[in-house]
C-alpha positions, 0 to 999 in steps of 0.5 A: 473530431477526436475521440477522448481516450481514457487516462491509463491511470483511470483504467487502473482506478477501475480495475479495482471495482473487481474487489466488490465481487468479494467485498460487496457494496454495504459490507460491514468489515473490520480493517485490520494492519492498517499503517501506523507509522510514517512510511508515506507509501503505505499511507497512501495505501491507507488513504486509497483503501479508505476513499474506496470503502467510502466510495462503494458504501463499505462500512468500517466498524473498526480499524486495528493496526498490527500494534493495537489489535485487542487479544480478547476481541471477538469480531462478528460472524457477519463482518468481512475481515479485511486486511491492508495491502502493500508489500510485506507478505512474506518473511521480510516484514515479519510481525505483519505476516504473524498477524495475518496468520494469527487471524486466519487461524483464529477465524476460520468461519469468517470471510477474509479478504487480503487487499493487493500485496506483493509476495517475497519470501527469503526462505522457502520453509517459511513459504512452505509454512505460510501455504500449508497454514493459509490453505486451510481457510476456506473463505480467504480471498487474497489479492496479488499486486503483480503477476509474479506474486499471482504465480507464488500465491498459487496453492494459498487459496482457492481465491486468488486475484490480480489487483493494482495497488489500492493508492490508485483509487486517489486518481487524480491528485491535483498539484497544489503548487507548480513545478519550479525545480528540475528533479526529485531523487526519492531513494529508499534507504531501508532493507530494500535498497538495491546495492546495483542502483547508482545515481549521479545527482547534481547539486541543485536536485533534492535527494530524499527519503520518506523519513526525511519528511518527518520532523522530530516534531512529527515523530513525537506527534506519532508516538502521543496518538499510539500511547492514546490509542493503546490506553483507551483501546480506540478502534476508529483511528480518527486522530491518526487519519487526520495526522496522516492526512498532514504527512501525505499533504507533505509528500504531495506538496514535495512532488508538486514543486518538482518536474520530474521524480527519479525514485527506487520507492514503488509509492514515489512512482505511483504518487508521481503518476497520481500527480500525472508527473514524469517519473523514472522508476528503479528497482528495488532489492528483490524485483517488486518495482520492475514487477508492478511496472510491468503489470500495471503502469508501464502504459503510463506515458510519463513513466519510465523504468530503468533496470 
């Protein structure tokens, strides 16, 4: 008899359970900075986080994004403040960093947890300022998404940990349709583009970025939901939760119809892994993808990183 080996993706999902040392089962939390936009990668992190809370009896009492957090809100002392993870820790995506800094300053006596993040500062002065502010908080817990980020976070808090991305909680995702086409190219087109990457795509191959999955009708719907939330002060995000499911299912359907995914997006790689699909990952502008692959997904058999 041959022993069944545990799938590397299952191991990565199990790694997330260490977060329960800081957010114990049964905790009441405020979930802040969840993504209210159409980037599928951030939405996968969002869904993984919500599933993690649900699977471990973590009670989300309120949810606020960076755009609808009330200025006059008072978070109860016995509630843990939990920040969404991702790749916006630093000075590249400024509004999210400023939001974190304002909450850390405003709530010095609450436990604050930042779910797995990649760290990147272009300006060392911004790095020094952030470290000074963060280090003053006595109960701040930060999860780094790769080993380089863990090293950079030294001095930000006494409570620094290494963890995979929250999207791994979604393992496994069953493809809804069989593969029909050869390769899907998911190539980023935003400020994290790596100009060194060169791709020779064939006529029959699909080349997209996340925003290509979002129609004008979808964008209009997002604005309608934002208006609803801002006017009514809604904190539990039910309509957004459903609509973001719809957007993610679009991506899952697209990935499912291809045999292989070639991508410069970290969550293009992670979604392919969640679907147990062959994929090739190239780097973004500042080495985020390389660092993540080296730290976590290099053991996933169907994945490959190309410098």
